[in-house]
N, C-alpha and C positions, 0 to 999 in steps of 0.2 A: 504494500500500500504506500503510495506516494502522497504526502500531505503538504498543502500550502498552509502556512501559519501566519497569524496576524496578532501582534501584541499591542495592547492599549497603552499609548504614551500620554503624557500630561495634556497635550492639546486636544485629545479626544475624550477625556473623562466626562461622564455625564450624558454622552450622546446615546440615543437609542441604538440597539444592536443592529437593526436593519440599516440605519443610516451609517453607522460606523463601517460596516462591512461593504455596503454599496460604494462608499468613498474609497475604501482600502483596495478593493479588487477591481474597481472600475466597471461595475455592472449596475443595472437598474435597481431601484428600491423594491419593485414588485418581484423581480427575479430573485433578489436576496431573501425576501420573505418566503418565497417558495422553497429555497434551499434550507432555511431554518425549519420551516414547518414539516419538511419531509426528512428531517433528522440527518441532513447532509453536513450540517455544521456541528462541530464538537467543541465543547467548552471545558477549558481547564481553569478553574477559579484561581484568582490571584493568590490566595493563601496557600494553594497547593503548588502552583506552577509558576510563580512570579519570576523565578530566576532560571527557568528552563527554556532552552531554545527549541528543543524537539519534544513535542507533547506525547503523552501516553494516553491511548484511548480508554484505558481503564478508569480514568478520572472524569469521563464525560458525564454530562447531565442534561436533561431536557431544557430547552430554551424557548423563550418567547421573543418575537421581533421587537417588543416594547421594553425588553430588559435594558436598563441603563448601565453602560459599561463602566468598570472601575479601573484605576491605574494598575497595570500589571496583568489584567485579565488576558488570557491567551485563547484564541479561537483557531480551529483548524478544520479542513475538510479534504477529502480525497479528490485530487484533481482529475483522476480518471472517471470518478463517478459523475463529476460535473459535465464531462464531455458526452455523456449519454443523453442524446436528444434526438427527436424526430427530425429536427432541422439539420441539414448538412450543407457544407460549404464546398463548392467546386473551385479548385484553383483556376484562375483565368489570367493568362499572360497579358501583361500590359506594360507600356513604357512607364518607368518610374524615375523621377529625378531624385537620386540619392545624394544628400549633402554630406552624410557621414555614416559609417557603419563599422562596428566591431563585433565581437562575439556576443555582446549583451544587448545592444540597441541598434536601431536604424533611425536616422533623422532624415526626413524627406521633405520635398516641396510639393504639397498637394495642389493640383490644378482646380480651378472652379469647374463645377458641373459633375464632379465625381463624389458619390456618396462614400462615407468611410466604411460603413457596415450595412448589411441588409436590414430593412425595417418593414413594418406592416405595409403591404401593398407595393413593395419595391421589388422589381424583378431585374432591374438593370445591374450590370456588373459593379461590384463595390471594390474600394481600395483594398480591403482585407483579402479579397480573392486574388488580387494582383500580388499582394505580399506573400500569400501562400504559394503561388507559383514561383515567385522570385526566390524565396527561401527554402523551397521544397518542403514546406510544412514546419520549418524550424522557428516557430513562434511560441510565446508563452501560452499556456493553456489553463491558467489558474483563475481566469475571469469568466465572463459570460461565454458559453460554448460557441456562439456565433460571432464572437468578437475576439478571436485569438490575437494576442499581441497588442490589442488596442487599449491604451491607457487613458487617452482622451480623444476628443474628436473635434473636427471643424464642420460647420454646416456645409451642405452639398455645394452651395454657390459661394462659399468663402474659400479663398485660396490662401496658401502660405505654409509656414514651417510647422511640422509636428513630429513627435517622437513615438516610436513603436518599440515594444519590448520583445526580445528574442528568447529570454529565459524567465522563469517564474520569479527568481530572486530579483531580477531587474524590474519586473512588472510590479512586484509588491513595494519595492523601495521608491519607484517613481510614483505609484499611486498614492503613497503616503505623502509625498511632496505636493501633489495636486490637492490632496485632502486638506492639508494645513496651509496651502497657498504660499509656499516658500519659493516658488519659481518666478522668473521674470517672463511675463507674457505681454508683448506689445503688438498693437494692431494699427494699421493706417486705414482711415475711413474718409471717404469723400461724401460730404453731407450737404443737404440744402440749407441755405441760410448761414447765419453766423452765431456762434455761441457767445453768451455774455455771462460772466467774464470770459475772456479768450482762453484762460487757463484756470484750472481748478479741479474739483473732485465732485463726483456724484455718489451719494450714499443713500440707498433706498432699500425697500423690501420688494422683491419681485416674485410673482406667482402666476399661475395659469389664468388666462382670460376666461371669464365665466361662460361665454358663448362659443367663441372660436378656440378650441382646445389646442390648436397648433400655435397660438400666440401666447406670449407672456406680457404682463402689464405691471406697472408700478402700483403697489397696494398701500393704502394708508396703515394697514396692520396685517400681520400674518405674513405668509410667504417666506422667502429666504433673503437674508441680508446680501446686498450686492454693492460692491465698491469699485468705482472706476475713476482713475486719475487721468485727466486729459490735458492736452496742450495744442492750441491751434498753430499749425505750421504755415498756413497760407489762407488768405481770404481772396476770393475771386469776384470781381466786378459786381457792383450794386449794393450790398454783397449778395450775389445769387447763390454762392456755394462756398464751402471751406474744405480744406484738407486738415484732418485732425489726427493726432497721435493719441491713442488710448492705451493705458496700462491697466491690466486687470489685477486687482487685489483679491478678488474672489472669482469663481468660475461658473457663473450661472448660465443656463441656457439662454441664448440670444442676448446676453448681457449688454454688449456694446450697442446693438441694434435697438434694444428697449430703452436704454438710457438716452441715446441721441434722439429717438422719437419722442420721448417724454419731455425733452428740452426743446421740442419743436424744431429740431434740425435733423430730420430722418435721413438715413443713409440713401444716397442716390441709387435707384434701381431696386430697392428693397420691395419685394412683392407683398410682404405682410404688414410692414409698418410705414409705408409711404403711399400717400394718396396718388393714384395713377394720374399722370399728366398726359394730355393728348398731344401727340406729335403734330397734329393738324392745326394747333392754335397759333403756330408761328411759322413764318416763311424763312426764318433764319436757319440755314442748314446746320450751323454749329449747334444751336439749341436743339434742333431736331435730333442730332446725334446724341446729345446728353439725355434728352427725354426718353430716347429709345434704348438707353443702356440696358442690356438684357439680364443683369444679375446685380445683387447687392454689391456696392463698391467697397468691399471690405477685404483686407489682406492681413494675415498674421505675419508680421515682419520679423519678430524677434522672439526667441525662446531660449531662456537660460535656466540651468538647473544643476544640481549636484549629480555627477555621474554615479550610477547605482553601484558600481564595482570599485572604481578608482577613488571615489570620494572627491574628485577634482571638480572645481566649478567650470562648466562649459557653457558656451554661448554660440548660438547659431542664428543667422540672419537670412532673409529671403528678400531679394529686390522686388519692386513692383512688377507684375506681369505686363505683357504687351497691352492687354485691353485697358488696364488702369492707367498706363502711361498715355495711351490715346485719349482717354477721358480727361486726364489732367491737361494734356495739350489743348483739347477743345475748350476747357474752362479758361486757360490762359489766353487763348486766341480771342475770347469774347471781349477782352479789354482793348483789343486792337481792331475789332470789327467796326 
């Protein structure tokens, strides 16, 4: 039996077990609850196993997803049991832009238009299938069975740098960094309008939209804390639009898109959070190009973290792709039109 283990550190004390494990292994809350309720998660109480790296299953006990974890608690499950699923992934060869690779991780530049992993109603090839083909299946398997190697994700139409785990140890250590938000994650966004002030931070609570379950909104209470630090890099004519650098201090779904939309400066081309603009309202060909931009103008430019094996601080960057460079050129040309 091969076990993945997760130990509760100070930053996670008091969290619900389903929340702690979902963050630690990079899976969904619902999937984690299923693991717990079907006795796939084993519990080594802190008084018994606080100083043990490898758990003994003789000390397991039944668990509830609502259990509040304590410092030193150790949880484990059999990684092979978790890969037993009716859903299967077929490797799918595709071109991958690899920025860095070693025995533990792959850092790559994800293009816009590519989903990271399969989802409900999604039949198109996913990045994870390309990674399976590229690595010949050598990806971590201690997380969600249909997301081997995936520690975090980018939205389908967001481009940029992301890291993938090849080993279970790397997966667990990276997932912990994402859970406690110790990584450096910076995005470049092109948004309508101008933020006031030009630099600052947005700290809100974000939760699901009550009607459109695909959307997130800023809530007066409840939801999850979301913290974004932003700095305006450039303001384009009128001001019709801005280039913004956003640094994530938390990692909520659609965080940058929601925060900019809430500030009335939605990301250009965002199908969920931007009011659709008609190309026909202007005869200016430059504006027509901008209005017709086909995806959210959002790019993950920088990812910095502690390497899970060497413990060295590493930093990776991804330049703006061609479509965003074209968009920026169009915005700059408006001033000369």
